[in-house]
N, C-alpha and C positions, 0 to 999 in steps of 0.2 A: 653582441648582434652586429652584423654588417650594416653599413649605411644603406638606408632605404630611400629610393626615389619614389615619392607618392604623387601620382597624377590623378586629377579629377576635374570634372566640370566646375567652374566657379560657382554656379548656382546651386549645386548639390554636394557640398563637402561631406565625406564619410566621417561624421562626428565621432563615432565610437572608436574608429581606428586612430584618429588624431588624439583623442583623449588617452587611449592606451599608450601610444607612443610618447606622449607628454609625461605620463605617470612613470613610465619605465626609463625616462631620460635616454631614449634611443636616438642614435644619429639618423637624421632624416632630412631630405631635401624636399620642400613642397613645390610642386609644379602644377598649377591649376590650369594648364593648357590642354588637359584631357589627352595627354600622350598615351601611347600603348604601354601597358605594364605586363610583367611576366605573370603576376598574380592579379586576379580581378575579383571584384565583389567584396563588400565591406566585411561580411562574416568570415570569408576566407582569409582576408588580411588580418582581421582581429585575432583569429585563431593562430595565425603565424606569429603575430606579436606576442601572444600569450605563451606560445611554446619557446620562443627565442629569448624573451627578456629575462635576464639573470638578476636584475636589480630589484624585482618585486617577488618575494617568496610565494610559491604556490599560485602564481598568476593564472596557471591553467590547471590547477588542482594538484593535490599531492599523491593521487593514485588514479587508476583507470576509472573507478566508479565516480569519483568527483569530477573527472574530466568529462565523463558522459553526461552528468547532470549539468555541467557548464554548457555543453553543446546544446542541451535542450533549451536553456535560457537564451543563448545566443540566437538560436532559431526563432524563439518566441518573441524576441524584441521587435520584429517586423510588424507584429500585431498592433503596436501603438501607432503605426502610421495609417491604420485603417480608421477613418473617422467614426464609423458607427460602433466599432469595437473598443475604442479608446478607454472608455470608463469601465467596461467589463474587465479589460486588462489591468487597469489601475486597481480595481477591486480585488482581483485575484492575487496580485503581488502584495497588496496591502495585508490581506489575510495571511499570506505565506510568511510575511515578515513580522507578524505579531510576536513570535517567540524567537526571532533570529536577529543577529546583528548584520550578517551577510547572507547572500542568496545561497552560497555553497561553502561549506566548511567554516573556518574561523578567521579568515582573512580576506582581503579584497581580491577578487578574481575578475577575469574578463566577462564573467556573467554579470557582475555588478556594473561593469563598464558599459556593457551592451544595453542593459535596461535603463541605467542612469542617463546615458547619451540619448536613448530613444525618447525619454521624457523631456530632457533639455531641448532636444531638437524640435519639439512641438511648439516651443515658444510661449506665446501668451495663453494658450489653452491650459498648459500645465501650470503656468504662473498663477492663474486665477484659482485653480483647484488647490494649490499649495496654501492659499490664504483662507481656504474654507476648512471646516472640521471633518471633511468627508473621508480622508484617507490618512489618519494620524500615523500609522506605522510606516507607510510609504514615505510620507513627508519627513518623519524622523530619520529614516535611512538615507533619503536623498540629501538632506541638510548635513547629516553626519559626514558623508563623503565629501560634500562641497566644502565644509569647514576644515576637514582633515587635510585635503589636498588643494586648498584655496589658491595657493601660489600658482600651481600648474593650471588648474581648471579656469580660474578667472581670465587668464590670458586667452585660453582656447575659446571660451564662451564669447569674450569680447570680439575676437577675430572672426569666428565662424558661426556664431549664433546671435550676433548683435541685433539683427533685424527681428529675431523671433522672441526675444525675452532678455531681461536684464541679468538673470542668473543669480540675483542676490538671495541670500538665505532668508527663508520665511520661518517664523517660529512654528514648530509643530504643535497642533492643538492637543490638549491633554484632558481627555474625558476622564471621569472619575475612575472607571475600571482600569485605566491604563497608567495611572500615576506611578504605581510601583515599577511597572515594566520600563517606562520611559526614564524614571529616575535611575534604574539599574544601568541602563545603557549610557546615560549622559554623565552620571556622577560616580558610579562605582561599577566598572565593567566586569569586575570579578564576582559580583554578587548576583546570583540567579534570581529569576522571577518567583520561583517557588523554593523556599529554603529547605535544606536538609539540616536538621538540628545538630549543632556542634560541628558542622563541616568546615574544613579549611581548604583554601585553594591549594591544589597540588598534593593534598594528603588524603583524598577520598579514594577508597577502593571498594568497588561494587562487584556483585556477581549476578549473572543470569543463570539459573540452575534448573533447567527443564528435566523431567524424567523421560528417558528415551523409550517411551511406551506408545508413541504415536507421532504424527507429523505436527509441526508447529501450526497452531490455529490462531484466529484473530484475537482471542483472549490472551494467549501467551505473547502475541505480538505487542500488546499494550505493555506488558511487564518488561519485555525486551527493550522497547523504545523508551520507556521511562528510565531504565538503567542507562541507556545510551545518552539520553538527554542530560541526566545529572553528571555522568562521567565527563561529558564535553563541557558543561557549564562550570564544573569545578576543576577542570584540567586534571582529572583523576584517571584511575585504571578501571577496566572492566574485565572480569574473568568470565569465560564461558565454562560452566561446570555441569557435567552430567550426573544427575542424582540417580545412579544406577545401583539401587539397593534391592530391587525386586526382580530376580531372574525370570519369574513366571510371565512377566509382561513385556520385557525389554528385548531389543535386538540391535544388531549392527546396522540393519536397514534404517531404523529410526534414528540412530546416531548420525549416519551419513546425511539423511535428509534434513535433520535439524540443523546441521552445520550449513547445508545448502540454503535453508530458509533464513537463517540468521544473516547469511551473506546477501540474500535477496533484499533484506530490510536495510542493508547498508550499515550494519553494525560492526564496528571494529572492536576487537578484544585483544588483550595482552597475551593470553594463552588459553589453552583448553585443558581442563583438569577433570578428573572423575572421582566421585566419592569412593569408588573401589580402589583408588590409589592409596587411600588411608585406612583400609580394612585392618592392617596389623595394629596401627595406633588406636583405632576404635575398639578393637578387642582388648588391648591393654587398659584402656580407659574403663571399659565395662568391668573388668576384673578388679581394677583399683576401687571403683565405687562399691563393689561387693565387699571388698576387704574393709572399707570404711563404714559399712552398714548403711550405705545410701542406695543400694540396689539389692534385689534378691531374685532367685529363680523360683518360678511359680509353675506348677503342673495342673492348676485348676482348669477344667474343661472350658472351652471358649464361651459357650452360652452362659454358664454359671458366672464366669468372670465378668461378662458384660452386665449381668443382673446385679452383681455385687457392686460394681462401679456406679451403676445408676442409683443404688440404694445407699451408697456410702458405707459398705460393709467391708471390714478388713479381710484379706485373704488369709486362709489357714497357714499359708507359707510365708507370711510377712515377717515372722520372727524366727525364721530358720537361722541356724548358726552360720558363721562365715564358712566353716568347713563343709557343711551340708550344701551350701550354695555353690561353692567351688567344685564340689564333687559332681553335682548335677550339671554345672557349666561344662565340665569336661565331657560329659555324656552328650551334651548339645554339640560341642565342637566335633565329636566323632560321628554325629548323625545317627546314633544308635536308636533302637526302638524306644528306649526310655527317654533319650534326648529329644525325640520328636514330640513327646508329650509336654515339653517344657518351653518356657519363654523367660526372658529376663525383664523385670519391671523395676522402674525407679521407685524408691520409697519416698514419696512426697507427702500428700495429705489426702487420705481417703474421705475426709469429711468436708473438704473444701467445697463451697457452693459452686465454684467453677469446676465442672466435671473434667476439664482437660488436666487438672492438677491431681486427679485421683489415680495415682500410681500408673502412669502410662507405660506401655510396652517399649523396651529398648532394643531387644534382640529376639529373633525367632529362628527356629530350626527349619531349614529348607534344603533338601538334598538335590534340588535341581541344578543343572549346569548353568553357569553364568556366561552370558554372551561374549564377555571380554576376557575373563580369567579362568574359564572352564570349570573343572570340578575341584578346585583347590579348597573351597570352603563349603561347609554344610550349614553355616549360620550367617545371617545377614542382619545388619542394623536397620531399625526403622528410621523414617524421616525425622521423627521427633527427637531421636538420639543423635543421628548423624549430622543433621543440618546445623544445629548450634555448635557442635564440635568443629566441623570443617570450616564453618564461617569464621570462627575465632582463630583457628589454626592458620588459615590463609590470610589473616590480617584484614578481613572485610571490616570496613568502618560502618557501613549502613546496609542493612538487608531490606530490600524492597519486597513487600508482601501485600497481597490484596486483602481488603478489610474482612473477608470471610474467615481469615485466620485470627481475627482479633482476640478471641477467647483463648487462643493458644500462645499468646505473647508472654503471659506470665510464666507459662511452662517453659518456654524457650529461655527466658532469663534465669529461671531456677535451675535448669539443667546446666547452663554455663557456670552458675555460681557453685553448684555441687562439684563440677569438674575442676573448679579452681582456675577457670579460664577467663580471659578478658571479655567483658560484655560487648556485644555488637548492638548498635542502635537499630531499631526497626522503624521503617518509614512505610506507612500504609497508603494505599490508594484503592479506589473502588474497582471491583471486577467489572469487565465489560459484558453486558447482557444485551442480546439482540433478539427481536421477536422471531418466533418460529425457527430458532437456531439452537442446535445442540453443541455444547462446548465440553461435554463429558467425553473423554477419550474412550471410555468403556462403551458408551452408547454409539459413538462414531465407529468403533471397531465392529459393533454388531451389524451396522449397515454394510461394512466391507465384507464381513464373513457371510452375510445373507445374500451377497451379490446384488444388492439393491442399488449400488453405485459401482462405478468403474474402478474405484481405488481411492486412496487417500488424496489424490489430486483431482478428484471429480469436481466439476464446476458447481455442483450443488452443495459441496462441503465448505465449511467456514475455515478450512486450512489455508495457510498462505498460498500454497501451490494451487489450491482449488479456486480461490477468489482471483488470483492472477490469471489463471486459465479462463475464468469467466470474463475477464476484461478489465479488472480493477488495476489501476496504476498504483504502484507502491507509494508514489508521492501523495496520492489521495488518501491512502490508508494512514500514512504518517501524519498528514495534516489533520485528519479526523481524530486520531488518537491524541495528538498534542492539544487539540481544541478541548478535549475532555479534561486535560491537565491532571493534577493530583487529587481531584475531588474524591471524597470518601462516600458520596451519595450513591446509593445503588439505584440505577435507573434501567428500565427495560426500553431499549432504544429501537427505533425503526431503521431499516436499511436505507431508506430514501435519502437520508442525510449524506451517507457515504457516497451513494451513486450520484447525488447532485454535485458533490465536490469533484468526483471523477469526470463528470461531464464538462465541467469548467476547464479541466485540464486537457481533455482529448479534443473537444470541439474546435478550438482555435487552430489546430494543426492537422487533424486527421483528414486523409483524402476522401473525396466523394466519389462514389461509384453508383451504378444503376443495376437493379435486378427486377425481373418480372416473374411473378409466381407462375409456375408451370401449369397448374390446374386451371383449365378454362381460359387460358390466354387467348387473345383475339388478334387476328391480323388486320391492320388498317392499311388499305391501299390508297396511296395518294396519286391520283390520276395525272397531276401536273408535276409530280416529283421528279427527281433526277433520273434520266434514262440510264446513266452509268453511275454506280456508287462512287462517292468521293469521300476522302478522309480529311478531317480538320482536327488540329490540336487545340484542346481547350484546357484551362486550368483544372486541376483536381480539387482545388480549393480556391474560391474566388478572392478570399481575403488573406491567404497565406501562400506566398510564392514558393516557399520551401517545399510544399507538397508536390511540386512538379506538374507535368502535363499528362493528359491522356489522349489517346487517339480515338475519335468518335467517327463512325461510319454513317453517312447519310444515304438512305436508299428510298426507293419508290414504295416499298412495303415495309411496315414496321410492326413489332409486337407491342401490345399494351395489356395491362391487367384486365382480367375478366370483370372484376368489380368496377373498374373505371368505364369499361365498355357499356356496362349495364346502366350507368348513370348518364349516358349521353343521349340527347334527343336529336332527331333529324333536323338538319340545318343549323345545329348549334355550333358556335365557334369555340374552340378549345385552344389551350396553349401547350405545345410540345416543348418541354423544358430543354434549354440549350439549343433550340432551333428557331421556333417562332409559332405563329398561329396557323390553325387549319380549320376548315369548315367541313363537318361530317354531313354527307349528302344521302347516304344509303346505309341502312342497318338490316342485317340478315339475322334471323333467329331460328332455333329448332322448334320442335313440337312442344317442348317444355318451357319455351319462352326464354331460353338462354341465348345470348348474343353469340353468333358464330363467326361473323365477319362484318367489317365496316369499310366504307368507301368514302373518300372525300377529296378536297383540294387544299393545297397550301395557300395561305393568305399571310405571307411574311410581312406585309405592310400593316397588318392588324395590330391593335394595341393589346399588350398582355394585361393591362389594367382593367379591361372590360370583360375578360373571360372569367367564368366561375370555376372551371376545371383546369388545373395545371397538372399535366400528365407526364409521368416518366415513360420512357419507351426504349426499345432496343431494335437495332436493324435486323432485318430478316436475312442473316448470313450464317454460314457454317462456322464462323469464328467465335460464336458465343460459347460460354463455359457453363457446365452444369454445377449447380449449387445445392447444398443442403443447409437450410436455415434452421438452427436449433434454438428453441426457447426452453426455459427451465422454470419450475415452480419450487416452493419450499418442500422439504422432505417430510415435515410433520405438520399436523393440522391443529396443534395447540400452541398458543402464543408463548407460553412458558411451561416447560416440563420440569417438575420437581425431581430431585435426585432419586427418590425411591420409586418413581413411577415407571411402569413398563413401557418402553419405547415402542414395542410391537403393536400397542393398542392405538397409537396415534399416527401411524404411517399414512402419508398422503398417497393415494393409489395412482395418481397421474402427476408425474413431476418432469416429464420430458416430452417435447413435441418436435417433430422434424417435418419441415416443409420443403418440397423440391421447387427449385426456381432456376431461371436462366440469368446469367450475369454478363456484363460487358467483357470483352476479350482482355482488357487491361488487367483484370484480376488474375491472370496467369502469372503475374510477377509477384503476387503476394507471398510473404514469408510467414511461417508459423509465428504467432504473436502479434502480427500487424493489426492495428485497429483502424477501421474505416467507418464511414457513414454510408449506408445505402439510402439514396434519396427517397424521402417520404416513408422510410421503414425504420430508421433509427441507427444505432451504433452496433457494430459487430466486431468480434475478434476472430482472426483466422486461426483455426485449430488444426486443420489439415489443408496444406496448400495444394496447388495444382500439380498433379503427377502425370496424368494422361487423360484424354478426352472422356474415356468411359468411367473415370472415377471422379465423383463430384468434389469440389472444394467445400470443406465444412466450415461454416461460420457460426459462432455462438453469439446470440443476442445479448447486448449489454444494457442493463437497466439504466435509465437516465435520471431517475429520482422525481420526474415530473408527476407520474401517476403511480400512486402507491399500489404495490403488488398485493394481491389478496389470494388466500388459499382457494384452490379449485378453479382458478381462472383459465388454466390450460384446457380442462375438460369442457369448458363452455366457450372456448375461443377457437373458432374455425376460420 
């Protein structure tokens, strides 16, 4: 890095930049005379140091995704300087660090520098909190960095933060539930908070193996993120494998979107494999088992076979000779009429109390074309046969499975034993279950086929693409899932927890805008208002400078909500947000008693503390934009739908409501995916940005977790 000349006012040193320069041992000249610099702003300079420093590995992340996450934290650091938001910010970062050593990735980055410096810069306020037991994870992280880089940081703190706090390490409090986590970080950094049995650092190999029969949903996301978590904690490998053994359900569309969704979750994998890559080896193994008397071909009709399995009755085909089995096997391979009547079954134990051990099906005949390899095969292995084989063949050390598969674990190990292959350890975790939510891909496909939703990315769907489109930040999803950990308890959870986490992430940074519902909006004329409209720039977020500014036009006539107009009395003083007070002098109504117009006077000297009504408003100009505000309800009316239940009997008749509104002109710059807050209306995600005046901007309402959503609320919500 070239030598930097850093200039700043002596009373406000850019602590994060100085810390970053010190840690990277960058050549720098300090000039506190506030001279002009080529780059200005602490966050800009911090990013420059992060990109330029070669002495600190991955200081600005090791890839574009990590760099983007670092950017979010660098921007967020300014929240700590807001007095009222300081403890909320501490709480958020404390929760985030419960299962992490660093904010992004596995090493120190400028994200850590930004937040650490923001805390250190508050001086005595942070020092006093460090001595309490309020934020144990945050204190652990702060002290860890201070101890690790004490030589550099002590000098910086003594020089530039001496008046604000001593900077001496304070012991992190250790509450009972965090003993193991803190011990792992301080005494044995290679040991994860949740152990994988028999795992060794650097020798763990995991796989995330979705079937490409739908898009990734929140249940799959838990499995994917658990694999990611353990792969990172053990410095191991993660394989993305597509379990593509059922051509009737699978497609390349699903493969492409699963890869996209895994990327959205920030999951890094060593390679992509397909079970279909191993079809030749799987066929050889099936034939080997038949020759060894460990498998047989069965032509028993499906219904009878199911009945015999339930009753523990041996199939009439169980004692076929090897020659008879191999003869029928060839019929299956050719896909003949005789072959279509047959399947291959493992010869396990038909009297085992665990019904999963009662001669499971290994292969079935299916003449359908495969989405990836076409018409090459007429037979396909089942999951019960292919999964243990491919897991062992690929060198998987631990197979993560949800606890719903518990009864099939014995079968999994028996199949591997019969094959003569290395056993793979199974690690179980609980399936994620949410109220009024379908996680069956078959049932989700029914909604798609019936056109009750717009597709797999519909915001009412629990798919990753659907919930992201609804406005959920991936960071919130990850935090929620990691908070559940590896628990094996099956719980039916409410969505409000996820949305509460999401709110804590978006609220400190999302811009504020104004909208007025179009229906029954009322014009308020201010008789002493400005004769000529004027524009003033005001912050989009009063506590987050990074949100930028918006242009607000002040005019003599303004639009307010019809509901607000109906609540106003003659001679009542109200507050016009971001302007000041006004006194309403006249109210006009129609024959039905609806307010049609208001007249009043500005009283900008009035106190906002004395008014009952704080009103949002928009100027009466042709610069306003048309909006469609969209709200959603649950797709089904039953909290938990059992697997055998017919989804068509519990469809919620009203799941989407659109409301027309007017919005401030600044919303023309919104991009798809932007999250904003509409004052007094809540949080929204932009789904369709501004294209032209006649086409409205489409905003999706984002739940905030404060008020639990209930079925049917849209039909009663006008």
